[in-house]
N, C-alpha and C positions, 0 to 999 in steps of 0.2 A: 540786410540779405533778406531778412523776413518778409517785410515789407516787398522786398521784390518780390520776392514770387508768390506774396496775394495777387498782386497786379498783376502778375503774369497771364497767373491762370486765367485772371478775367478777362485778360487781352486773348485768351486765345479761343473763350467765344466768339467774341468781338468779331475774329480775324473769320471768321463764319457768317456773316451778314444776320447776327443776331442780336436784336436790339438790346443792349446794353441795360436797360432801365428795368427791361420784362424778367429777365436774368442776373442781376446780382443778387439776388437775394438768393438761387441758387446755387448760383457761382460762389459763393461764402460758405458754404459747406465743403464743395472741392478744394478752397484756399486754405482750411485749418490746417494742411499738414505742415510741418518747416523739415526742411532742409538743412544739415547741418555744412553743407556745400558754401564758400563765402568766394564767391564768382572775382569781387575784383581783387580778395588775397593772391587768388590761383593764376589768376593776369598777373601779378607782378613776381609770383613763385615763379612763372615762367621765363616771364624779361631777366628775372635774376641769372636763373640757369643759362641765358641762353649768354647774358654777359660776360660771365664766367670762362661758357664752352667756343664764342667765337673769336675773341682772339687768338685761339689756340689753331682756327681750322682756317689758314692762310692759302695752301695751296690750291690753286681754282682748276689744277687738273682734275681732285680729287672730289668726293663730297663723303659725311660722315654716314656710314650704312649701320653699324650696331654698339653697343660696348658691352665687351664680353663679362660673362660671368666675375664675377667680384672684383672688377677692374672698373676704372673712374673715368676715363676718356673716351671719346670716340674713335672707332676704329675707320680709317678713311680708307674707300677702295678707287680706282680707277674709275671715272668717266667712259662711258663707251656706250656705244648703239645699241647694246645688248644688255644692258646694267637700267632694268626698270627703276630701279628705287632714285633717279638722281635727281626726277623733279620735287622729292618731296622736304628739301633742306629750304632751297629757296620759296616755295608755298610756306612753311614755316615761319619764314623771314617776314614775307606778305603782309599774313597775320596780325605778325606783331606791330609791326608797323600801323595796321589799321584800329588793331586796337589801343596801342601809344600813341600814335600823330608825332611821334618822337620820327625828325627825321633820317636819323644816323640807321633805323632799322631799314628804310628803303633805298640807302643809299648801297648799302648792305646787302638788299635782296637784289638790285638791278645789278648789282656784281657778280651775284653767282647765279643769276638768270643767266643772262648775254651769254654766256661761255657755252649754251647750248643750244644756242641758233641754228650749224648746221643739223641737228637732230630733228628737223623738219621733216627730210625726206627721207624718212626711217620707214623700209618697208618689209626689213625683215621679221616683224612681227606687231602682235595687235597692241604691246605697251606704249608707243608712243604716244597717250593719251596718258597714262599716269607721266610722263617723263616730263609733257610740254602744257597739258591744263594745269597742273598745280602752279609752275614758273608762271606763264607765259598769259595762262588766263585768269590767276589771282594777279598778276601787277598788269594786264590790261583792265580788271573792275574796280581792283584795289588802290592800286598805284595812277590808274588815268596814265598807264602809257598807250596810248594808240596805238604808236604805229610796231607795236605788237602784233595789229588784228591779220597782216598779210603773213607772219611767220605761223599766226595760227591756223588759217586760212589753209596754207600749204599745207602742214602737220594732219589735219582734216583729213584733208587730199591723199595726204599719204596712208592714212589709217584706211580710208573706204578702198582704197588699192585690193585690202586684204577681202572684201566680203564677195562668198560664193554665191548667187542666187538658187546653186541649184541646191544650195544646204539651206542659204532662208538665214547666216551669220557670219560674220566675221572670222578668219579663220586665227587663231590665237597660236603656237607655237612652229615651227619646222618640224621638221619630220628629224631635220639633218641634227637638230639640237634634240630632238627627245623620240628616239628611235624605235622607243616602243611601239607606237604610232605609226602607221605605213600614210594615212588618209589625214582626208581634212580634221582637225581636233579645234575643238572651240572650248575652253576652259572660265566657270563662273566670274572666276575674277575680271573678264570682259566685259561684264555690264558697267562697271566704273566708265572705260574708255569711251560708251557710250555718249557722257557730257561733252566731250569735246565734240563731236560731230552734233548734237540740236544745236550748242552754241556757234557753230558754225553757219548750218542751215540760217539759221538769225539775223548773222550776222555777216550777210553778201558771197558766202558758199552758196553752191549747189540743192536744189532744196532735195535732191535726190539721199542725200546726205540724212534729214529726216526720215524719210521712207526705209533707209541701211537700217536707221537704230531701232527705229520701232520694226521693223521685219526680226532681227537681231535679237531683241526684248523676246518678244512672240513665239520663235523659236526655241530661245532660252528655256523659257517657259515653258513650253510644251516637252522637252525632252531631257531638262536638265534635273527636273524634279519631283521626289518620289510622290504615289499617294500621300505619303502624311506632310508634305512641304517640306522634307528639308532636301537636302541638294547631294550631288554629284561632284565630284569638283571636275573631272574633264572625259567631255561627250567626243567618241571618233566616229567620223559622218564617210560615208560613203561619200567620195568628189563629186560621182556623177548622178547618182538616186538620189540624194540628200537621206539615205538610208541611218538611223543608226546602227553602227555596227559594234560598239562599247561602250562601257560605262564603266569608268576607273576613277585613279585620282593617284595625284604625286605627293601632295604635301599631307597627304590625313591619315589616319591608321590604317586602313583597307578601304579595299574598294566597296565596300556598302556599309562603311564606317559613315558618319557624322560630323564631317572636316569642322572646325569652328569657325571660322576666317572664310570658310568658304557660308558658310549661314549668313557672315556680316555682309561680304560683298552683294549677295540676292539682297537684302533687307535694304541695305544702301541705295543700291541702280535700282530695284524697281520704284522706292519712293521718287529716288531720280526724274525716272522716266512719265512717272506717274503726276509731277510737276509738270515736266516737257510738254506734254498731250494733250492733258485733262479726261483721259482715257479711262473712265471708270474700272475697267475692267484689269488697269497696274496698278489703282488702289486698293480693290480688293484684295488681287494676291500679293502684294503686301503685306497687308492686314493679315491673309492667312499665312504666309511663311513669320510671321513677326510671333503671335502668336504662339508660334510652335514651339519659336525660340526660346520667347519666355517662359514654356512651360518645361522647358530643358535647363535652365543654370542653376548654378548651386547658388547658397542663401546671400555670398555675396553682390553677383550676377557678373562676377567675373568668369567665362567658359573654362575650363581644359582647354587643351590644344584640341581633344579629338571628342566630342561628344560617348565615343563608344570604346576607348581606351578602356581596357582591364586596367582595374585598381588606380581607377579617376583618385584614389587619396595619395597615393603616392608621386600622383604623373604632374608637369607644368604644368600651368593657366597660359592663358595669352591675353595677355593685358590689351595686344592690337588690335584684336578680335573685339573688345569690349570700349573702345574707344571708336572702330568703326561705326558700331551701332549706337553707340549712343550721340554721335550726331545724326545718322542716319532718323532716330527716332524721336531729337527734338525737333526736325523736319516735318518728320511724319505727323508728329501732334499737334501739327497748325494746318496738315493739310483732311485729315480726319473730321467726318459732318459731327461724328457722335460726341457729345461730351464727356460719354464715361471712356472711350477710347484716349478723347484727347487725353483726360485725366491719368488713363493708364500708362500711356506711353513716354509722357512725359516725366512719370515716375518712376519708370524703370530708367529711363534716358539719366534725371537725377540721384538714382541710387548706383549708377554706373558712375557718373562721376564723383559722387562722393568716395567712392571703393576706390576709382583710380589715385583720388588726390591723398589718399589715408597711408600711412604709416608704411603700410604693408604693400605697396605698390609705386608710393612716389620716390620717384628719382634726387628730390631736394634732401642737400647733405650728405648725399652717399654718393653720387654719381654727379656728372653734366650734362643729364638726359634730363627730361619733366618726368619721365613713364622706368620701371624697372618691371619682368618679368613677363617680355611678352616669348611668341615661341615661334618660329619662323618656319622651319622645316624638320621636326626632328624628327621623322620616317627618312630624310637625308641622314639624320647625323650631324644637321650643325643649325644654327641658332635656338639657341635650345636655353631657355631661363636666360634672355640677353635683353636690355634696350634694344629697340630697333626702331630706324626713321620715317616709316609709315604708323606707328603707334602717334608718333610724338606730333605728325599732319593730320590727323584725325582728330588727337586729345584736342592739338589751340582750335583748330575748325569747329569745335563742340564747343568753347569757350566764345569765338568768337556769334558764333551762332548763337546764343546766349544773350551775348550783349546788346547782338542787333533786338535782340525780344525785346529788351529793357526797354530799349531804344524809344522802339516800334510802340511802348504804352503809352 
């Protein structure tokens, strides 16, 4: 594995159209760092965990959501139009198929994906992107299931229907679900749903989807972030004028605190938006919010559930935030042009993966999950210090991205 990381760092430079001949000498200085993370071993560990868990998960009307503290098996919840986490489990199976090339994972992924076809018409909330793209999007791209195209295009149309041009964002939650807010609500999580719109615009859908995604990203960049490049969770806009009415949180410690997974959604989201648009303003912003996030991290690179919660030494960590950022940073390390930034972001991602795969956070030998110690919503009193299905998804996506980087060299 040491040789892999040596060659990988050289590859990062070549991705920026630099001459390998002119840069091998300088890159060799960067490649001397050795990481203890063993990619192939961790892929095998994840496959073993799935082999252990999947035979227990037979009810297609439900999906695994969490493993409670000190429990070992997944708690399944009913699939539903309002349940945002349903797409992550099939997405995990698609990634395992891509990593292992074992047809059994493809068969399992198809079975778990196709129960959600009716969700393509969801217009009740923004989470249709989270629900459909990890499942049907990965099936289309990794499983060559071209028949999923129309389902994805319909899903994008449904998501786009929630766009309010007066505000310039896609409306996230309904006010009936969240009566604290009376008008147009947008949450930072919504940045990740934009990938469905970008994909659709490139694959036969309306070009308007691209414009909506870009405008949402621009408006969020202007209104969701503080001067120190940290994000609020919830912004309430006037539906007619587009004026910001309130800046609040739902899952963070306090309205003015820095909820760690909210920062993670932003890093991942703006990296993806730059990849899809090539607009340098999004890359510059991704760099700024990433640099701030890295400044705030504890020594092991796994954040507490909120960066501003008091008495952090006794507060829970959030492995899910670390998994999201690790995946985002692997991609960002290939998009920045500055070689020092390439190294910095790759190094940070590897440190996160080292911690996540360590005995302190790994579920191997303890439960049916890849990871332990995520925190979904402590401020709401649930999903505290548990395994979470979306932490699993972004962790295995990180492994898949690392493997692609290895194969590209």
